[in-house]
N, C-alpha and C positions, 0 to 999 in steps of 0.2 A: 448184645447186641456182635453180626456178624459184621466181618470183613472180609470186603474180595481186592486182590490186588486185580485193578486195572494198567494197559498199558495202548497208550495212540499219540505217531507222529505226529511232530507239530515242527511250525518250522522255530527255529533261534527266534529269532526278534519277535514273535508269537508272546515267547516266553519269557522273554527281556522284557517287555511290554506288561505282562500279568502283573511281575514280579515289582517293576514301578508302582503301578499304577492301585495294588491291592500290602505296600509298603510295607512285605516281607522280604528279611534275604532267603530266603529257599524254595528253589520250584515245584517241593514238593508240600507245602507254607501256602503255598500263590493260590495251588488250581488247588486244592485244599477248597477253601476260602471263596478262592473264585467259583464251587459246586455245590457249596454250601449257596452265597449268592443267587446260585443262579434255582437250585430246587426251593425257595424263600419267599423271591421273587412273583409282586401280583405280574408284574406285566408281562414276565419268560409263559407264561403259560400263552399267551397268544402269537407267540414268535411257533412256527411248525417251515422242519425242516423238512426233510426227504433223502436219505439212506443211499450211495448207491455201493451195491453189492455183488461183488465179485467175483466170480464160479473157481470155481480148483480148479487149475489144470493140474495136470500129474497123477497117475496116482491114486490117486483115493485112500485110507485106510482104510480098512471091510468095516472097522463099527462105526462109520458112517455114510457104506452102504443103503439105505433106504434112508435114510436123512437127506442128502443132494441129490439126486436124481425121483 
């Protein structure tokens, strides 16, 4: 199994509530349990969300030149 390290900004209130609801002591364990629950939950497939993609500002790296525009 390959692992991928990811980061996402979340408000502290949401993180603390997630820790309480999951019963886990650390943020890492609470987020891990939430992700696994979301993947395995049959009701989660019905929820559709859209993501707002922000455009990069400033100078773009040369290796991304062909992909961005």
